[in-house]
C-alpha positions as CSV (number, residue, x, y, z in Angstrom):
1,M,0.2,0.0,-0.2
2,N,1.1,3.6,-0.7
3,S,1.2,6.1,2.1
4,Q,-1.5,8.1,0.5
5,S,-3.8,5.2,0.7
6,D,-2.6,4.4,4.2
7,E,-3.2,8.1,5.3
8,R,-6.4,7.8,3.7
9,N,-7.6,4.5,5.5
10,A,-6.2,6.0,9.0
11,R,-8.4,9.2,8.5
12,S,-11.6,6.7,7.5
13,R,-11.3,4.6,10.6
14,S,-10.8,8.0,12.7
15,G,-14.0,9.4,11.3
16,E,-11.9,12.4,10.3
17,G,-12.2,14.6,7.0
18,T,-13.0,13.1,3.8
19,Y,-11.3,10.6,1.3
20,Q,-11.2,9.2,-2.0
21,H,-11.3,5.7,-3.6
22,R,-10.4,5.3,-7.1
23,V,-10.4,2.7,-9.7
24,T,-8.9,2.8,-12.9
25,A,-10.6,0.6,-15.9
26,W,-8.8,0.1,-19.2
27,R,-9.8,-1.4,-22.5
28,T,-8.2,-4.7,-23.7
29,A,-7.3,-6.3,-26.9
30,D,-10.2,-8.3,-27.1
31,G,-12.7,-5.1,-27.0
32,A,-13.5,-5.8,-23.4
33,G,-11.7,-4.3,-20.4
34,L,-10.3,-4.5,-16.9
35,V,-10.9,-2.5,-13.7
36,K,-8.3,-2.4,-11.1
37,S,-8.9,-0.7,-7.7
38,E,-5.8,0.6,-5.6
39,L,-6.3,-1.3,-2.7
40,A,-7.6,-4.8,-4.0
41,P,-5.1,-7.3,-5.6
42,N,-7.1,-8.7,-8.6
43,A,-8.3,-6.8,-11.5
44,L,-12.0,-7.5,-12.7
45,H,-12.7,-8.4,-16.4
46,F,-15.7,-6.6,-17.6
47,A,-17.6,-6.5,-21.2
48,A,-20.6,-5.0,-22.5
49,P,-23.7,-7.2,-22.2
50,P,-23.9,-9.9,-24.5
51,E,-27.5,-8.2,-25.5
52,F,-25.2,-5.1,-26.7
53,G,-22.3,-7.4,-28.2
54,G,-20.4,-8.0,-25.2
55,L,-18.5,-11.1,-24.4
56,Q,-20.3,-13.7,-22.3
57,G,-19.0,-14.6,-19.0
58,R,-17.7,-11.3,-18.0
59,W,-18.9,-8.9,-15.5
60,T,-21.0,-5.9,-17.0
61,P,-21.0,-2.3,-16.1
62,E,-24.4,-2.8,-14.8
63,E,-23.6,-5.9,-12.8
64,L,-20.6,-4.1,-11.3
65,L,-23.1,-1.1,-10.4
66,L,-25.6,-3.7,-8.6
67,G,-22.6,-5.6,-6.9
68,A,-21.7,-2.2,-5.4
69,V,-25.0,-1.4,-4.3
70,A,-25.3,-5.1,-2.8
71,S,-21.8,-4.9,-1.0
72,C,-22.4,-1.7,0.3
73,F,-25.8,-2.8,1.9
74,I,-24.1,-5.8,3.7
75,T,-21.0,-3.9,5.0
76,T,-23.3,-1.2,6.0
77,F,-25.8,-3.5,8.1
78,Q,-22.7,-5.6,9.2
79,A,-21.7,-2.3,11.1
80,I,-25.2,-1.3,12.4
81,A,-26.0,-4.6,13.6
82,E,-22.9,-4.7,15.6
83,Y,-23.4,-1.7,16.9
84,A,-26.9,-2.8,18.0
85,N,-25.7,-6.0,19.3
86,L,-28.1,-7.8,17.0
87,V,-27.1,-11.4,16.5
88,Y,-27.9,-12.9,12.8
89,T,-26.5,-15.9,11.2
90,D,-26.8,-14.7,7.5
91,L,-27.6,-12.2,5.0
92,E,-27.8,-12.4,1.5
93,V,-28.7,-9.4,-0.6
94,A,-30.1,-9.9,-4.2
95,V,-30.3,-6.5,-6.1
96,E,-31.8,-6.1,-9.3
97,A,-32.0,-3.4,-12.0
98,S,-35.0,-2.8,-14.5
99,I,-33.5,-1.6,-17.7
100,S,-35.6,0.3,-20.4
101,K,-35.1,2.0,-23.6
102,S,-36.2,5.9,-23.7
103,S,-35.9,8.3,-26.5
104,S,-32.5,9.0,-25.2
105,G,-31.2,5.5,-25.1
106,Y,-31.4,3.0,-22.2
107,E,-31.4,3.5,-18.8
108,I,-32.2,2.0,-15.3
109,T,-35.4,2.8,-14.4
110,G,-35.6,1.0,-10.8
111,I,-33.3,-0.6,-8.6
112,D,-34.7,-3.4,-6.2
113,I,-32.8,-4.3,-3.2
114,M,-33.7,-7.4,-1.5
115,P,-32.1,-8.6,1.8
116,T,-32.8,-11.8,3.3
117,L,-31.8,-12.1,7.0
118,A,-31.7,-15.0,9.2
119,I,-31.6,-14.6,12.8
120,H,-32.2,-16.4,15.9
121,Q,-34.8,-14.9,18.1
122,Q,-38.2,-14.2,16.9
123,D,-38.1,-11.4,19.3
124,D,-35.7,-9.6,17.3
125,Q,-37.6,-9.5,14.0
126,V,-39.1,-5.8,14.7
127,R,-35.4,-4.5,15.5
128,A,-33.9,-6.6,12.6
129,L,-36.2,-5.0,10.1
130,E,-35.7,-1.4,11.7
131,L,-31.7,-2.1,11.1
132,L,-32.1,-3.4,7.7
133,R,-34.0,0.0,6.5
134,K,-31.7,1.9,8.4
135,A,-29.0,0.0,6.1
136,R,-30.8,1.1,3.2
137,S,-30.7,4.5,4.0
138,L,-27.2,4.7,5.2
139,C,-25.9,2.9,2.2
140,L,-23.3,5.4,0.8
141,V,-23.5,3.6,-2.6
142,S,-27.5,3.7,-3.0
143,R,-27.2,7.3,-2.1
144,A,-24.5,8.2,-4.6
145,L,-26.7,7.0,-7.3
146,S,-28.7,10.5,-7.2
147,V,-25.1,12.2,-7.6
148,E,-24.2,14.0,-11.1
149,P,-20.9,12.7,-11.8
150,K,-18.4,15.2,-12.6
151,F,-16.7,14.9,-16.3
152,K,-13.2,15.8,-16.6
153,P,-12.1,14.3,-19.8
154,K,-8.2,14.2,-20.9
155,I,-7.1,13.7,-24.5
156,E,-3.7,12.2,-25.1
157,V,-2.3,12.1,-28.7
158,G,-0.4,8.9,-29.6
159,E,-1.1,5.0,-28.7
160,M,-1.9,4.1,-25.5
161,A,-0.5,0.7,-24.3
162,V,-3.1,-2.2,-24.5
163,V,-3.2,-4.5,-21.5
164,G,-4.4,-7.9,-22.6
C-alpha cells in the first residue's frame, strides 16, 4: 500500500475529514476491459452485456453497479448490527435493476434491493427489520446514485499501451 492509501485509511477509521477511492479501467485487446482498485489485489474483467455485443462470462458495468449496491448494503448492515448488538446468522442481498429503452437510449429505471436476513430470536424481528431499513438509508453507494458525476476528460495524442 502506498502512503496516500495508508493516510486515507487512517482518516476513514478515525472518522476525520474526507477521503477518496479510485479505480482505473482500461480496454483490452479483445474489446472488453479490466477494472482495478488501488487497494484490491485482483482486477475484474468486464464487457458490455451480450445483448449489446459484449463477451459472455464477463462482469458488465450494470452488474458491477449492482454488486457495489449489494456489497455496500452488507457492509453497512454489518456495522449497524454490530453496534446494535443484533445477532444474525446470515445475510444475503439480491439487487436487481430494471432497464428500459427511452428516447435518449437505455436507462436504469429502477433498482430493487432484496435482503434476506436470518436471525435466531423471533423477538428480534422488529428490530432486525428496523436495522435493515436503516442500512438501506445509510448505504453510501445507494445514496450516491442520485449524485451527478463530474466529467473531467483528458485527451492524449499517440498510442496508449493495451493490456491484454
